[in-house]
Steps between C-alpha positions, in 0.01 A plus 500: 500500500757248610391179664655611834257642754547874574307644789396814303325275242306280746162512660375257765145373435338359811181308392216424743663385825158517668381341818231258370710400200824450687329280765457229234830532310766228482811608692335826608744565787808457276374715213390774748839500664676527164263769377575712812875464441453621137279788604758609758781471248301692235449786745868516584593490127245764403299257277138608461229268618146446377261303719175351383198351678246276331142581614604607853141528612473118472862387534623749763792735488871418466625307800636701794864384469528607141318836568748568786798424272352728228447789745426812299517297178173330587269672252311202360321509173168321535392289206235253399673371187753225531743664261637814675507672162121487500509771762546845333648628831765224497592555136521876548723467811727247341544697177562821695817342660661439162652173632500201256633230731245353734600299803187293555386339824154399615208257507339315345753396241240331271252783509601864560878453474502311168238725341691812598838355389362392158358847438822656617701290253253588222565871581875443471587518869780283624366287779699341781315239704617496863404136529549473876224766547238351264250221577154362457267291710656181351860435402378350169325827396820690594725270308279518181474878526878548555586269211270681262616850604860402438413342167326825401817698577502586871836470674520271806679647798487509881507772766863465585617450147317820406630707796860399450487551119372854558764568779781363286761534769539473881646845477163644410392750759170309552662159542526506876154626554356229281722227649328570837177350379619262230695286744 
């Protein structure tokens, strides 16, 4: 695998953008906006999406704006474990795709995101952190988690960097469609 992102190798992992969690997250509006852009781009580019929800009975479902962006892709995997790999349904679904590059976004960076990322790295997945879609209740917890994930081997990125790296050229047939919501 080259270090250049290819759409047919990527999977977008959308971790726990739930109502009660998001209400307390630092920069919630910005990370939600960026997550929606990435979801829309993934759909245009044919990148599969996996959505998780941590204990939805207590924390609520994925927020409405993200559910709307996901459309038919909203098929959440409910979990009680912080590490998504602790859910057999998650692991089975991820492995069934055959994709080894994970584009990770979600909350909270110092709990569910980091535990999932560390396990993914241990299982030899290549992990790209879409940093402008990841947060915690405090900026300090976010910073510590991001630093550790990068030290452990995750690759820092952003929504626009990822989208344009996958597109490669403005002559790509999807470029104009994506440009409509990236502007």
